[in-house]
N, C-alpha and C positions, 0 to 999 in steps of 0.2 A: 566247945566251939564247933560250929558246923563247917564242913569243907566248902570251898568256893565252887560256884557253878562254872562248869566248862562246857560250852555248847558243842565243841568238837567231840567230846566224849559222849554227850547225850545224843548226838546225831547217829552214831553207830556206823558200822562199816558197810552195811547193805541197806537197800530200800526195795519196796514192792513196786513192780511195774504192772499196770493193767493193760491188757491188749483187747482192743475192740475190732470186730470185723463188721464193716458197714454200720458202725455206731452202736453195736451190741456187744456187751462184755462176753468174751469167749475164753480168756485165760488170764492168769496172773503168774508172775515169777519173781524171784529174788535176784537182784543185780547188785554188783559191788559199786560203791561210790567211785566216781572217776571214770566209769565206762563211757566209751564214745557213743554218739548217736547211732553210728553204723553198727556197732556191736549189739546195741539194744534192739535195733530193728532186725538183725539177723536172728537173734535168740527168739524174738517175738514170732517171726515167720516159721521157726522150727517147732513151735509148740504143737502138740498133737491135735488139740481141739481147733486150733487155727488152720492147720493143714486140712482137717476134715471139712471145714467150711469153705476153704479155697477150692476144693474139688478139682485140684490139678490146674487151676487157672492161675495166670500171673496177675498179681495185684496191679491196679492202675496207679495207685499212689500208696505210699506208706508215710504217714504223718506222725512225727514225734512231738509231743507237747514240750514246751520249755521246761527244762529240768529232767526230762525223760521219764516222768512217772506215769505217762499215758502214751500209748502208741495206737493209732487208728489205721487199720488196713482197709483200703477201698478197693472193691473188685467190680 
């Protein structure tokens, strides 16, 4: 007999977040499920390749897609 499928177990504890700067993929990182949008945005802005492309400028907008799997930084 096969075990029953449990979507909570299949989902895992972490997920991958893609970070774009002006629409171009610059970094990815693993985040824990249940992270707030503010936490994800802060980690995204701390990524070394994102910092390199910001060149010390402040982003005009930081947009998080629903579910947090994509964050777009507009400079």
